[in-house]
RODO-2510 file (C-alpha; in nm, 4 decimals, decimal comma):
residues 328
     n   res          X          Y          Z
     1     m     6,7349   -15,3441   -15,4959
     2     k     6,6462   -15,2598   -15,1159
     3     k     6,6384   -15,6599   -15,0747
     4     s     6,9792   -15,6695   -15,2026
     5     i     7,1176   -15,3916   -14,9798
     6     t     6,9385   -15,5462   -14,6741
     7     w     7,0913   -15,8761   -14,7107
     8     r     7,4381   -15,7078   -14,7842
     9     c     7,3917   -15,5298   -14,4538
    10     v     7,2978   -15,8559   -14,2600
    11     s     7,6007   -16,0292   -14,4112
    12     i     7,8267   -15,7539   -14,3011
    13     s     7,6798   -15,7550   -13,9402
    14     l     7,7083   -16,1307   -13,9027
    15     v     8,0808   -16,0941   -14,0146
    16     a     8,1323   -15,8293   -13,7574
    17     v     7,9797   -16,0530   -13,4801
    18     i     8,2024   -16,3368   -13,5707
    19     v     8,5211   -16,1407   -13,5712
    20     f     8,4087   -15,9635   -13,2383
    21     f     8,3540   -16,3093   -13,0642
    22     a     8,6396   -16,4901   -13,2175
    23     p     8,9126   -16,5727   -12,9661
    24     v     9,2093   -16,3728   -12,9643
    25     v     9,5143   -16,5487   -13,1171
    26     v     9,8338   -16,4862   -12,9296
    27     s    10,1561   -16,5453   -13,1030
    28     a    10,3116   -16,8720   -12,9827
    29     q    10,6724   -16,7444   -13,0855
    30     p    10,7770   -16,4499   -12,8477
    31     a    11,0225   -16,2300   -12,9966
    32     g    11,2441   -15,9458   -12,9035
    33     k    11,5052   -15,8709   -12,6469
    34     v    11,4740   -15,9996   -12,2827
    35     v    11,7297   -15,8213   -12,0425
    36     m    11,8182   -16,0537   -11,7350
    37     f    12,0108   -15,9231   -11,4226
    38     h    12,1339   -16,2380   -11,2403
    39     a    12,3682   -16,3521   -10,9756
    40     g    12,7259   -16,4618   -11,0942
    41     s    12,6731   -16,7947   -10,9378
    42     l    12,4102   -16,8513   -11,2016
    43     s    12,6355   -16,7783   -11,4872
    44     v    12,7365   -17,1387   -11,6082
    45     p    12,3631   -17,2750   -11,5942
    46     f    12,2052   -16,9695   -11,7409
    47     a    12,4468   -16,9751   -12,0297
    48     a    12,3362   -17,3261   -12,1249
    49     m    11,9535   -17,2314   -12,0680
    50     e    12,0217   -16,9200   -12,2951
    51     k    12,1488   -17,1519   -12,5612
    52     a    11,8600   -17,4079   -12,5318
    53     f    11,6023   -17,1250   -12,5245
    54     e    11,7150   -16,9322   -12,8057
    55     a    11,7447   -17,2339   -13,0306
    56     k    11,3666   -17,3116   -12,9140
    57     y    11,2548   -16,9292   -12,9940
    58     p    11,4849   -16,7906   -13,2379
    59     k    11,3391   -16,4586   -13,2586
    60     v    11,4265   -16,3956   -12,8861
    61     d    11,7454   -16,2451   -12,7755
    62     l    11,8235   -16,3190   -12,4036
    63     l    12,0621   -16,0610   -12,2697
    64     r    12,2272   -16,1328   -11,9372
    65     e    12,4182   -15,9198   -11,7006
    66     t    12,5736   -16,0622   -11,4047
    67     a    12,6493   -15,8972   -11,0613
    68     g    12,5983   -15,9627   -10,6776
    69     s    12,2348   -16,0142   -10,6135
    70     v    12,1972   -15,6977   -10,4268
    71     k    12,3632   -15,4927   -10,6878
    72     c    12,1318   -15,6703   -10,9480
    73     a    11,8235   -15,5435   -10,7526
    74     r    11,9421   -15,1976   -10,7124
    75     m    11,9980   -15,1558   -11,0657
    76     v    11,6462   -15,1827   -11,1109
    77     s    11,5263   -14,9914   -10,7810
    78     d    11,7874   -14,7185   -10,7655
    79     l    11,9385   -14,6812   -11,1135
    80     k    11,6016   -14,7518   -11,2866
    81     k    11,7837   -14,9789   -11,5552
    82     p    11,5450   -15,1290   -11,8051
    83     c    11,5072   -15,5003   -11,7100
    84     d    11,2668   -15,7794   -11,7651
    85     i    11,3890   -16,0502   -11,5170
    86     v    11,5864   -16,0512   -11,1986
    87     a    11,7195   -16,3831   -11,0528
    88     s    11,8885   -16,3817   -10,7002
    89     a    12,0919   -16,6111   -10,5195
    90     d    11,9092   -16,4856   -10,1871
    91     y    11,5436   -16,4744   -10,2388
    92     t    11,4954   -16,2472    -9,9694
    93     v    11,6915   -15,9515   -10,1804
    94     i    11,3852   -15,9602   -10,4072
    95     d    11,1450   -15,9484   -10,1149
    96     n    11,3277   -15,6727    -9,9456
    97     l    11,4466   -15,4348   -10,2298
    98     l    11,2147   -15,4925   -10,5099
    99     i    10,8694   -15,6099   -10,3518
   100     p    10,6218   -15,4234   -10,3623
   101     g    10,7475   -15,1260   -10,5506
   102     f    10,9059   -15,3063   -10,8670
   103     a    10,7865   -15,6456   -10,8498
   104     q    10,4932   -15,8301   -10,7495
   105     w    10,5957   -16,1948   -10,6837
   106     n    10,9023   -16,4005   -10,6035
   107     i    10,9494   -16,7730   -10,7170
   108     r    11,1764   -16,9753   -10,4930
   109     f    11,3555   -17,2107   -10,7473
   110     a    11,6948   -17,3633   -10,6049
   111     t    11,8980   -17,4069   -10,3317
   112     n    12,2819   -17,4308   -10,2665
   113     q    12,5346   -17,4481    -9,9954
   114     l    12,8789   -17,2759    -9,9104
   115     v    13,1921   -17,4809    -9,9373
   116     l    13,5613   -17,3930    -9,9198
   117     c    13,7388   -17,4222   -10,2553
   118     y    14,0943   -17,4782   -10,3390
   119     t    14,3153   -17,6252   -10,6125
   120     d    14,6276   -17,8431   -10,6292
   121     k    14,8240   -17,5094   -10,6331
   122     s    14,6747   -17,4226   -10,2816
   123     r    14,8939   -17,4088    -9,9784
   124     y    14,8427   -17,7253    -9,7775
   125     a    14,6239   -17,8680   -10,0554
   126     g    14,7277   -18,2277    -9,9464
   127     e    14,6492   -18,1534    -9,5704
   128     v    14,3387   -17,9580    -9,5738
   129     n    14,0203   -18,1305    -9,4546
   130     v    13,6815   -18,0867    -9,2905
   131     g    13,8519   -18,1028    -8,9510
   132     n    14,1377   -17,8546    -8,9883
   133     w    14,0344   -17,5996    -9,2655
   134     h    13,9779   -17,3261    -8,9924
   135     e    14,3417   -17,3805    -8,8675
   136     i    14,4847   -17,3776    -9,2175
   137     l    14,3083   -17,0302    -9,2881
   138     q    14,4885   -16,8940    -8,9866
   139     r    14,8220   -16,9914    -9,0863
   140     k    15,0684   -16,7002    -9,2008
   141     g    15,1203   -16,6937    -9,5860
   142     v    14,7664   -16,8491    -9,6752
   143     v    14,5773   -16,6304    -9,9100
   144     w    14,2018   -16,6786    -9,8862
   145     g    13,9052   -16,4523    -9,9757
   146     h    13,5342   -16,4161   -10,0282
   147     s    13,3011   -16,1850   -10,1978
   148     d    13,1650   -15,8532   -10,0836
   149     p    12,9025   -15,8903    -9,8053
   150     n    12,7249   -15,5585    -9,9140
   151     i    12,6276   -15,6606   -10,2667
   152     d    12,6747   -16,0465   -10,3091
   153     p    12,4893   -16,3080   -10,0911
   154     c    12,7721   -16,5356   -10,1030
   155     g    12,9780   -16,2684    -9,9306
   156     y    12,7543   -16,2428    -9,6126
   157     r    12,6858   -16,6075    -9,6204
   158     s    13,0646   -16,6739    -9,6205
   159     l    13,0873   -16,4433    -9,3009
   160     m    12,7889   -16,6476    -9,1511
   161     v    12,9486   -16,9711    -9,2019
   162     m    13,2562   -16,8836    -9,0270
   163     q    13,0498   -16,7363    -8,7194
   164     l    12,8547   -17,0694    -8,7141
   165     a    13,1777   -17,2725    -8,7237
   166     e    13,2903   -17,0723    -8,4093
   167     k    12,9850   -17,1738    -8,2393
   168     a    12,9515   -17,5338    -8,3678
   169     l    13,3599   -17,6091    -8,2794
   170     g    13,3241   -17,4480    -7,9489
   171     k    13,6140   -17,2228    -8,0315
   172     p    13,5386   -16,8727    -7,9105
   173     g    13,7207   -16,5902    -8,1151
   174     l    13,7648   -16,8079    -8,4057
   175     y    13,5457   -16,5771    -8,6523
   176     g    13,7616   -16,2696    -8,5524
   177     r    14,1009   -16,4751    -8,5772
   178     l    14,0224   -16,5683    -8,9245
   179     l    13,9280   -16,2462    -9,0601
   180     a    14,2426   -16,1107    -8,9201
   181     n    14,4204   -16,3283    -9,1660
   182     r    14,2079   -16,2034    -9,4701
   183     p    14,3064   -15,8776    -9,5743
   184     e    14,0444   -15,6471    -9,7404
   185     e    14,1943   -15,6768   -10,0868
   186     n    14,0901   -16,0432   -10,0834
   187     v    13,7259   -15,9185   -10,0859
   188     r    13,6067   -15,9076   -10,4330
   189     p    13,2591   -15,7707   -10,5688
   190     k    13,1377   -16,1200   -10,6883
   191     s    13,2550   -16,4729   -10,5732
   192     v    13,2854   -16,6110   -10,9321
   193     e    13,5654   -16,3363   -10,9558
   194     l    13,7634   -16,5422   -10,6956
   195     i    13,7745   -16,8569   -10,9268
   196     s    14,0567   -16,7196   -11,1643
   197     l    14,2579   -16,6247   -10,8708
   198     l    14,2339   -16,9773   -10,7476
   199     q    14,3125   -17,1260   -11,0791
   200     t    14,6204   -16,8989   -11,1387
   201     g    14,7443   -16,9748   -10,7947
   202     n    14,7170   -16,6205   -10,6835
   203     m    14,4612   -16,7186   -10,4135
   204     d    14,4717   -17,0527   -10,1941
   205     y    14,1095   -17,0617   -10,0724
   206     a    13,7997   -16,9030   -10,1500
   207     w    13,4454   -16,9330   -10,0162
   208     e    13,1881   -17,0244   -10,2888
   209     y    12,8647   -17,2334   -10,3652
   210     l    12,8863   -17,5779   -10,3938
   211     s    12,7292   -17,5613   -10,7638
   212     v    13,0126   -17,3008   -10,8586
   213     a    13,2663   -17,5346   -10,7471
   214     v    13,1164   -17,8261   -10,9322
   215     q    13,0858   -17,6156   -11,2619
   216     h    13,4463   -17,5073   -11,2466
   217     g    13,6175   -17,8279   -11,1507
   218     l    13,7480   -17,6985   -10,8024
   219     k    13,8460   -17,8817   -10,5147
   220     y    13,6377   -17,8158   -10,1991
   221     i    13,5703   -17,9101    -9,8420
   222     v    13,2024   -17,9962    -9,7699
   223     l    13,0863   -17,8606    -9,4159
   224     p    12,8406   -18,0288    -9,1671
   225     n    12,4758   -17,9146    -9,2164
   226     e    12,5105   -17,7084    -8,9022
   227     i    12,7554   -17,4727    -9,0711
   228     n    12,6949   -17,4793    -9,4296
   229     l    12,3676   -17,2845    -9,4832
   230     g    12,2390   -17,5659    -9,7096
   231     n    11,9597   -17,7387    -9,5204
   232     y    11,6486   -17,5382    -9,4361
   233     k    11,5768   -17,7821    -9,1462
   234     y    11,8608   -17,6112    -8,9627
   235     d    11,7353   -17,2515    -9,0382
   236     p    11,7025   -17,2110    -8,6356
   237     i    12,0664   -17,2781    -8,6148
   238     y    12,1503   -17,0649    -8,8982
   239     e    11,9674   -16,7506    -8,7814
   240     k    12,2111   -16,7372    -8,4837
   241     a    12,4698   -16,5856    -8,7388
   242     v    12,4268   -16,2220    -8,7854
   243     v    12,6119   -15,9864    -9,0227
   244     k    12,6151   -15,6069    -9,0614
   245     v    12,5729   -15,4793    -9,4137
   246     t    12,5170   -15,1446    -9,5732
   247     d    12,1600   -15,0430    -9,6373
   248     t    11,9827   -14,8751    -9,9352
   249     k    12,0752   -14,5228    -9,8185
   250     p    12,4278   -14,4167    -9,7934
   251     g    12,5728   -14,4240    -9,4423
   252     t    12,3044   -14,6711    -9,3140
   253     f    12,3382   -15,0335    -9,2317
   254     k    12,1184   -15,3122    -9,1310
   255     m    12,1736   -15,6637    -8,9659
   256     l    12,1222   -15,9878    -9,1777
   257     r    12,0401   -16,3197    -8,9934
   258     g    12,1346   -16,6271    -9,1430
   259     s    11,9145   -16,8596    -9,3376
   260     s    11,9400   -17,1627    -9,5849
   261     c    12,0421   -17,0595    -9,9326
   262     t    11,7271   -17,0242   -10,1371
   263     y    11,7394   -16,8676   -10,4916
   264     g    11,4539   -16,6478   -10,6222
   265     v    11,3553   -16,5009   -10,9477
   266     t    11,0943   -16,2382   -11,0537
   267     i    10,9856   -16,0312   -11,3553
   268     v    10,9882   -15,6490   -11,3019
   269     k    10,6592   -15,4834   -11,3187
   270     d    10,7616   -15,2532   -11,6048
   271     a    10,9547   -15,5180   -11,7874
   272     p    11,0008   -15,3898   -12,1630
   273     n    10,9068   -15,7549   -12,2803
   274     p    10,6958   -15,9360   -12,0342
   275     e    10,5463   -16,1858   -12,3065
   276     a    10,9242   -16,3193   -12,3815
   277     a    11,0172   -16,3048   -12,0101
   278     v    10,7323   -16,5384   -11,9156
   279     a    10,8304   -16,7783   -12,2055
   280     f    11,1653   -16,7893   -12,0516
   281     l    11,0666   -16,8456   -11,7092
   282     q    10,8247   -17,1172   -11,8374
   283     y    11,1318   -17,2990   -11,9878
   284     m    11,3406   -17,2208   -11,6700
   285     l    11,0964   -17,3539   -11,4273
   286     d    11,0256   -17,6600   -11,6110
   287     p    11,1634   -17,9764   -11,4466
   288     e    11,2794   -18,1040   -11,7673
   289     g    11,4105   -17,7636   -11,8942
   290     g    11,5995   -17,5115   -11,6881
   291     l    11,5453   -17,7000   -11,3540
   292     k    11,7109   -18,0134   -11,5226
   293     v    12,0056   -17,7920   -11,6219
   294     l    12,0566   -17,6720   -11,2612
   295     k    12,0357   -18,0448   -11,1247
   296     d    12,2926   -18,1644   -11,3848
   297     m    12,5372   -17,8755   -11,2666
   298     g    12,5437   -17,9350   -10,9070
   299     q    12,2520   -17,7069   -10,7901
   300     p    11,9620   -17,8546   -10,6471
   301     p    11,6231   -17,7056   -10,7925
   302     f    11,2983   -17,6930   -10,6045
   303     i    11,0520   -17,9394   -10,8112
   304     p    10,8065   -17,7958   -10,8214
   305     c    10,9095   -17,4293   -10,7399
   306     r    10,7434   -17,2323   -10,4464
   307     v    10,5690   -16,9272   -10,3759
   308     p    10,4815   -16,8431   -10,0025
   309     t    10,1239   -16,7688   -10,0229
   310     e     9,8015   -16,8366   -10,2393
   311     e     9,7608   -16,4659   -10,3059
   312     m    10,1260   -16,4344   -10,4527
   313     k    10,0573   -16,7527   -10,6704
   314     a     9,7356   -16,5698   -10,7882
   315     n     9,9643   -16,2815   -10,9051
   316     l    10,1829   -16,5125   -11,1016
   317     p    10,1383   -16,4933   -11,4856
   318     a     9,8952   -16,7718   -11,5859
   319     g    10,1789   -16,9521   -11,7687
   320     l    10,3819   -16,9973   -11,4290
   321     q    10,0969   -17,0778   -11,1949
   322     g    10,1184   -17,4572   -11,2988
   323     l    10,4903   -17,4736   -11,2324
   324     t    10,4681   -17,3654   -10,8798
   325     v    10,3111   -17,4773   -10,5222
   326     v    10,2375   -17,2864   -10,2251
   327     k    10,4972   -17,3638    -9,9689
   328     d    10,7045   -17,1445    -9,7265
***
């Protein structure tokens, strides 16, 4: 009897050891809701990504909310709204408003450039070109606009483009003359809100990202690299443009210097569903997944995506490290 009990105890002990040292099996199927705040200019490609991702992971429900990138970040930092992922049209928004308090890292995943959009309904549509757009925007009766520079990167980038045009064209005072023909009511919270105004003929011209113009079938003027904020090699020129915007505290302001259009994405520190958020970014940052969607929709991605330091790369979730390289 004692022998039987002894062997039974040994058997139980062996089972316990095997269970203890067995590898932890993590579910390959993420589930639950993933809340994502993102720039309006990413709406069309992210809608396509959402469909593809949810088809692959049917237990996940990706909930997207669009706003100006600054507003997206402040919904996390100021309003403390629950969120898993923030994707910004300007990666510096994440650097300045979310790191280090609300996020640890920031992956740069795509570029863009500013273009002047219009339609066949626009005044002087048959006349406008890269050489005279600035003259047409000053004409009486021409209605044009841009997004709010205080909450949307496309807004302050639009102002920067016009400042750079003044310098590149050698026309002192051009920036002021342009703004004098653009009433405040033509400044909208998000650049994508201007699209419907263009399409209905209620606005003649609007500053947008090239990807947005392509996705919505708009006509557009491509500007030289010295002006369009689309080429990082011209950053020493772009930084000569400076725009004053509101800061985080009411009644305070800060100055933003121009730089090339670079998009960034992060997962919030207290994300409600970090596992599923990582799964989405694994798809989004895959050259054959989300990055291909961006490329096909007129927005050049970084392949591979970038982080500025080895330290930041070490802080990435393991599933994202192989999709990035260290490059400033």
